[in-house]
C-alpha positions as CSV (number, residue, x, y, z in Angstrom):
1,M,74.5,-109.6,-23.4
2,Q,71.4,-110.5,-21.3
3,E,69.5,-107.4,-22.6
4,K,70.4,-108.3,-26.3
5,V,69.1,-111.9,-25.7
6,D,65.8,-110.6,-24.0
7,A,65.3,-108.2,-26.9
8,I,65.6,-111.2,-29.5
9,L,63.4,-113.4,-27.5
10,R,60.7,-110.7,-27.3
11,E,60.8,-110.2,-31.0
12,V,60.6,-113.9,-31.6
13,G,57.8,-114.2,-29.4
14,A,55.8,-111.4,-31.1
15,A,56.5,-112.6,-34.6
16,E,53.5,-113.6,-36.7
17,A,53.2,-115.2,-40.3
18,K,49.9,-114.8,-42.0
19,N,51.2,-116.3,-45.2
20,Q,54.1,-118.1,-46.8
21,E,56.0,-114.9,-47.7
22,E,56.0,-113.7,-44.0
23,L,57.0,-117.2,-42.9
24,E,60.0,-117.0,-45.2
25,Q,60.9,-113.5,-43.9
26,F,61.1,-115.0,-40.4
27,R,63.2,-117.7,-41.5
28,L,65.6,-115.2,-43.3
29,R,65.6,-113.1,-40.2
30,F,66.4,-115.5,-37.5
31,I,67.4,-119.0,-39.0
32,S,69.4,-118.4,-42.2
33,K,73.2,-118.4,-42.0
34,K,73.2,-114.6,-42.1
35,G,70.3,-114.5,-39.6
36,V,70.3,-113.4,-35.9
37,V,71.3,-117.0,-34.7
38,G,74.1,-117.1,-37.2
39,D,75.4,-113.7,-36.1
40,L,75.3,-114.9,-32.4
41,L,77.3,-117.9,-33.3
42,D,79.9,-116.0,-35.2
43,E,80.6,-113.6,-32.2
44,F,81.4,-116.7,-30.1
45,K,85.0,-116.6,-31.1
46,N,85.3,-113.1,-29.7
47,V,83.9,-114.1,-26.3
48,P,86.6,-114.4,-23.5
49,N,87.2,-118.0,-22.5
50,D,85.8,-117.6,-18.9
51,Q,82.5,-116.3,-20.5
52,K,82.1,-118.8,-23.3
53,K,80.0,-121.3,-21.3
54,A,77.5,-118.7,-20.2
55,Y,77.5,-117.1,-23.6
56,G,76.9,-120.5,-25.2
57,M,73.8,-121.1,-22.9
58,K,72.2,-117.8,-24.0
59,V,72.8,-118.5,-27.7
60,N,71.3,-122.0,-27.2
61,E,68.3,-120.4,-25.5
62,V,67.7,-118.2,-28.4
63,K,68.2,-121.0,-31.0
64,Q,65.6,-123.2,-29.2
65,A,63.2,-120.3,-29.1
66,V,63.6,-119.5,-32.7
67,Q,63.0,-123.2,-33.8
68,A,60.0,-123.7,-31.5
69,K,58.5,-120.4,-33.0
70,F,59.2,-121.4,-36.5
71,K,57.5,-124.7,-36.2
72,T,54.4,-123.1,-34.5
73,L,54.1,-120.6,-37.4
74,I,54.2,-123.5,-39.9
75,D,51.6,-125.5,-37.9
76,N,49.3,-122.4,-37.7
77,L,49.6,-121.9,-41.5
78,E,48.8,-125.5,-42.3
79,S,45.8,-125.6,-40.0
80,G,44.5,-122.3,-41.1
81,Q,44.9,-120.6,-37.6
82,A,47.2,-117.9,-38.7
83,G,44.5,-115.4,-39.4
84,T,43.2,-114.3,-42.8
85,S,44.5,-111.7,-45.0
86,E,42.3,-108.7,-45.9
87,H,41.6,-110.0,-49.2
88,E,39.9,-113.2,-48.1
89,D,36.1,-113.7,-48.2
90,L,35.0,-116.0,-45.4
91,T,31.5,-116.2,-46.9
92,L,32.7,-118.0,-50.0
93,P,31.8,-121.8,-50.1
94,S,34.6,-124.3,-49.5
95,A,36.4,-125.8,-52.5
96,G,34.6,-129.0,-53.6
97,H,36.3,-132.4,-54.0
98,A,35.8,-134.5,-57.1
99,L,33.9,-137.6,-56.2
100,G,35.2,-141.0,-57.7
101,S,32.9,-143.6,-59.3
102,M,32.8,-147.3,-59.7
103,H,35.2,-148.8,-62.0
104,P,33.5,-150.4,-65.1
105,L,35.0,-153.8,-64.3
106,T,33.9,-153.6,-60.7
107,Y,30.4,-152.7,-61.9
108,V,30.2,-155.6,-64.4
109,R,31.6,-158.1,-61.8
110,N,29.0,-157.1,-59.4
111,Q,26.3,-157.4,-62.0
112,I,27.3,-161.0,-63.0
113,I,27.4,-162.0,-59.3
114,Q,23.9,-160.6,-58.7
115,V,22.5,-162.6,-61.7
116,F,23.9,-165.9,-60.4
117,E,23.1,-165.2,-56.8
118,R,19.5,-164.9,-57.7
119,I,19.4,-168.4,-58.9
120,G,21.1,-169.9,-56.0
121,F,25.0,-169.7,-56.6
122,N,27.2,-168.4,-53.9
123,V,30.6,-166.7,-54.2
124,A,33.9,-168.5,-53.7
125,D,37.5,-167.3,-53.6
126,G,41.0,-168.7,-53.6
127,P,44.7,-168.0,-53.8
128,E,46.2,-166.2,-57.0
129,I,49.5,-167.9,-56.4
130,E,48.9,-171.6,-57.0
131,D,50.7,-175.0,-57.2
132,D,50.6,-177.3,-60.4
133,F,48.2,-179.7,-59.0
134,H,45.4,-177.2,-58.4
135,N,46.1,-175.3,-61.5
136,F,46.8,-178.1,-64.0
137,T,47.0,-181.7,-62.9
138,A,43.6,-181.8,-61.1
139,L,42.0,-180.2,-64.1
140,N,43.1,-183.0,-66.5
141,F,45.8,-181.0,-68.3
142,P,48.3,-183.4,-70.0
143,E,51.9,-182.9,-69.2
144,N,52.7,-181.5,-72.6
145,H,49.9,-178.9,-72.6
146,P,51.0,-175.4,-73.9
147,A,49.7,-173.8,-70.7
148,R,52.4,-175.6,-68.8
149,E,55.2,-173.8,-70.7
150,M,57.0,-170.8,-69.7
151,Q,55.9,-168.7,-72.7
152,D,52.2,-169.1,-71.6
153,T,52.3,-168.9,-67.8
154,F,54.1,-166.9,-65.2
155,F,56.0,-169.4,-63.1
156,I,57.4,-168.2,-59.7
157,E,59.3,-171.5,-58.9
158,K,60.2,-174.7,-60.7
159,N,60.3,-178.2,-59.1
160,P,57.8,-178.0,-57.5
161,D,56.0,-175.6,-59.9
162,I,54.5,-172.5,-58.2
163,L,52.8,-170.0,-60.6
164,L,50.3,-167.2,-61.0
165,R,47.0,-168.9,-61.7
166,T,46.0,-169.0,-65.3
167,H,42.2,-169.4,-64.5
168,T,40.0,-169.3,-61.4
169,S,39.4,-173.1,-62.0
170,N,41.8,-173.6,-59.1
171,V,39.0,-172.3,-56.8
172,Q,36.8,-175.1,-58.3
173,V,39.2,-177.8,-57.4
174,R,39.7,-176.5,-53.8
175,L,36.0,-176.3,-53.3
176,M,35.4,-179.8,-54.6
177,Q,38.2,-181.1,-52.3
178,K,36.7,-179.6,-49.1
179,Q,32.9,-179.7,-49.7
180,K,30.7,-182.5,-50.4
181,P,28.0,-181.9,-53.3
182,P,25.8,-180.3,-53.9
183,I,28.1,-177.5,-54.9
184,R,26.7,-174.3,-56.7
185,S,29.3,-171.5,-56.9
186,I,30.8,-168.9,-59.0
187,M,34.6,-167.9,-58.7
188,P,35.4,-164.2,-59.8
189,G,39.0,-163.1,-59.6
190,R,42.2,-162.0,-61.4
191,V,44.1,-164.4,-63.6
192,Y,47.5,-164.1,-65.2
193,R,48.8,-165.3,-68.6
194,N,52.1,-164.5,-70.4
195,E,50.5,-162.4,-73.2
196,A,51.9,-159.5,-75.1
197,I,49.9,-156.4,-74.1
198,S,47.6,-155.1,-76.9
199,A,44.2,-153.8,-77.5
200,R,42.9,-157.4,-77.5
201,A,45.1,-159.1,-74.8
202,H,46.7,-158.4,-71.5
203,C,48.8,-160.3,-69.0
204,V,46.4,-159.8,-66.2
205,F,42.7,-159.9,-66.6
206,H,39.5,-160.9,-64.7
207,Q,37.4,-164.0,-65.0
208,V,34.2,-165.4,-63.4
209,E,33.9,-169.1,-63.5
210,G,31.0,-171.3,-62.3
211,L,30.5,-174.8,-61.1
212,Y,27.5,-176.8,-60.3
213,V,27.9,-180.4,-59.0
214,D,24.9,-182.7,-57.8
215,K,23.1,-185.8,-58.6
216,N,21.6,-185.9,-62.1
217,V,23.0,-182.7,-63.4
218,S,22.7,-182.6,-67.1
219,F,23.7,-180.4,-70.2
220,V,20.2,-179.1,-70.2
221,D,20.8,-177.5,-66.8
222,L,24.0,-175.9,-68.2
223,K,22.0,-174.6,-71.2
224,Q,19.3,-173.1,-69.3
225,T,21.5,-171.4,-66.7
226,L,23.6,-169.8,-69.4
227,Y,20.5,-168.8,-71.4
228,H,19.2,-167.1,-68.3
229,F,22.6,-165.3,-67.6
230,A,22.8,-164.0,-71.2
231,K,19.3,-162.6,-71.3
232,E,19.6,-161.0,-67.8
233,M,22.9,-159.5,-68.7
234,F,22.3,-158.3,-72.2
235,G,18.6,-158.0,-72.6
236,K,15.6,-160.4,-73.4
237,D,16.1,-160.2,-77.0
238,T,19.6,-161.5,-77.0
239,K,20.0,-164.8,-79.0
240,V,22.4,-167.5,-77.6
241,R,24.1,-170.4,-79.4
242,F,26.4,-173.2,-78.4
243,R,29.2,-174.3,-80.5
244,P,31.1,-177.7,-79.8
245,S,34.6,-177.2,-78.6
246,Y,37.4,-178.9,-76.5
247,F,38.6,-178.2,-73.0
248,P,40.7,-180.7,-70.9
249,F,38.5,-180.3,-67.9
250,T,35.1,-180.8,-69.5
251,E,33.3,-183.2,-71.8
252,P,31.3,-182.5,-73.8
253,S,32.4,-178.9,-74.2
254,A,30.9,-175.8,-75.8
255,E,31.7,-172.2,-76.5
256,I,28.9,-169.8,-75.9
257,D,28.1,-167.0,-78.3
258,I,25.5,-164.2,-78.1
259,S,24.0,-162.1,-80.9
260,C,26.3,-159.1,-81.4
261,Q,25.1,-156.1,-79.4
262,I,26.5,-153.6,-81.8
263,C,24.9,-154.7,-85.1
264,K,22.1,-156.8,-83.5
265,G,23.2,-159.7,-85.6
266,D,23.4,-158.0,-89.0
267,G,27.2,-158.2,-89.1
268,C,30.0,-155.6,-88.1
269,Q,33.7,-155.4,-87.5
270,L,33.3,-156.4,-83.8
271,C,31.6,-159.7,-84.7
272,K,33.7,-160.0,-87.8
273,Y,30.5,-159.9,-89.8
274,T,29.1,-163.1,-88.4
275,G,26.5,-161.6,-86.1
276,W,27.8,-163.5,-83.2
277,V,30.2,-162.8,-80.4
278,E,31.9,-165.4,-78.1
279,I,31.3,-164.7,-74.3
280,A,32.3,-167.9,-72.6
281,G,33.4,-171.5,-72.6
282,S,31.4,-174.3,-70.8
283,G,30.8,-178.1,-70.5
284,M,30.2,-181.0,-68.3
285,V,32.9,-181.6,-65.7
286,D,35.0,-184.3,-66.9
287,P,34.8,-187.5,-64.7
288,N,38.5,-187.5,-64.3
289,V,38.4,-184.0,-62.6
290,L,35.7,-185.2,-60.2
291,A,37.8,-188.3,-59.4
292,N,40.9,-186.1,-58.8
293,C,39.0,-183.8,-56.4
294,G,37.7,-186.9,-54.4
295,I,34.1,-186.9,-55.8
296,D,32.4,-190.2,-57.0
297,H,31.6,-189.6,-60.6
298,E,29.3,-192.5,-60.9
299,E,27.1,-190.8,-58.2
300,Y,27.6,-187.2,-59.3
301,T,27.7,-185.1,-62.3
302,G,28.2,-181.3,-62.9
303,F,28.8,-178.5,-65.3
304,A,31.3,-175.7,-65.4
305,F,31.7,-172.5,-67.3
306,G,34.0,-169.5,-67.4
307,M,34.0,-166.0,-68.9
308,G,36.2,-162.9,-69.1
309,I,34.8,-159.8,-67.2
310,E,36.6,-157.5,-69.6
311,R,34.9,-159.3,-72.7
312,I,31.5,-158.8,-70.9
313,S,32.3,-155.2,-70.1
314,Q,33.5,-154.5,-73.7
315,L,30.1,-155.8,-75.1
316,K,28.1,-153.7,-72.6
317,F,30.1,-150.5,-72.9
318,R,31.5,-150.8,-76.5
319,V,35.1,-150.4,-75.3
320,N,37.6,-151.5,-78.0
321,D,40.9,-151.5,-76.2
322,L,41.7,-153.7,-73.1
323,R,44.4,-151.4,-72.0
324,L,42.0,-148.6,-71.1
325,Y,40.8,-150.6,-68.1
326,T,44.2,-150.5,-66.4
327,E,45.7,-147.2,-67.5
328,N,43.8,-145.1,-64.9
329,D,43.1,-142.3,-67.4
330,V,40.5,-140.2,-65.7
331,R,39.1,-139.0,-69.1
332,F,38.0,-142.6,-69.7
333,L,36.9,-143.4,-66.2
334,K,34.7,-140.3,-66.0
335,Q,32.4,-141.7,-68.7
336,F,31.2,-144.3,-66.1
337,S,30.5,-141.7,-63.3
338,T,26.8,-142.5,-63.4
339,L,27.4,-146.3,-62.6
340,H,26.1,-147.4,-59.1
């Protein structure tokens, strides 16, 4: 018996596996049910009782040696240490790896931040899971406003209301609560609304909002800031117009339009043949919002604005479907491989 075990152990020790086929041959020879270890176990029933203990120890020795060798062969193959076949050419260059690129939304987000940083704005951040006060009440939303309804907002809990923020204005509120003016910040981040996903809408998207609060801030400051942004972002020839609008948190309020980047103002399907495309909402911060955040509205004034990063990206890259940004289709993303 000892001679048989020694012969098996010598065979196991000398075994090699230069490829997966040879590794499989080793497994079949020693480990499979009909292999060497299996045969030794089958012979156990024929061994006299007084020899079973010694026989079992020998079989266990073989089994452990086989398992250790099999693991070594696997490790060698995976690490490339098993040797090379006669067909391999070691002078060939290694296989290359495809390099990723910046996502278009990240690229546009960084561009927007750079434009505002150059004129003195810093970047602020805040939670995406928010309470009712910071998302609605402090911003002058009335109790019956549609945004407070389940069909428009993702609520996590009710009474008290905890929700996924619908805008990054919650960061403005938190900033005004903890920082005394002057405040000059932008707030980029993800926001969530209960929208049916389509080419023009998505339940999660990205915003950049801005806030400037100080003494004697006027609508003129707001206009010049957004004029500067539009021309830096889209080119010096870009035209900008302000349209009167309404938002609960600003008064007066205005929508910001720029001349269409596709038709250059002549009229096309993107701009609905008006020559103009909306890019942002803006206005002077409502005195109630300042008061809700602990700022004296008799001493300080401010302006705020907000824009969707996807909308800006669509205008820059002429992307006609919002879903493309989140589908991770390599064919789409490869088109932006030169961005840096």
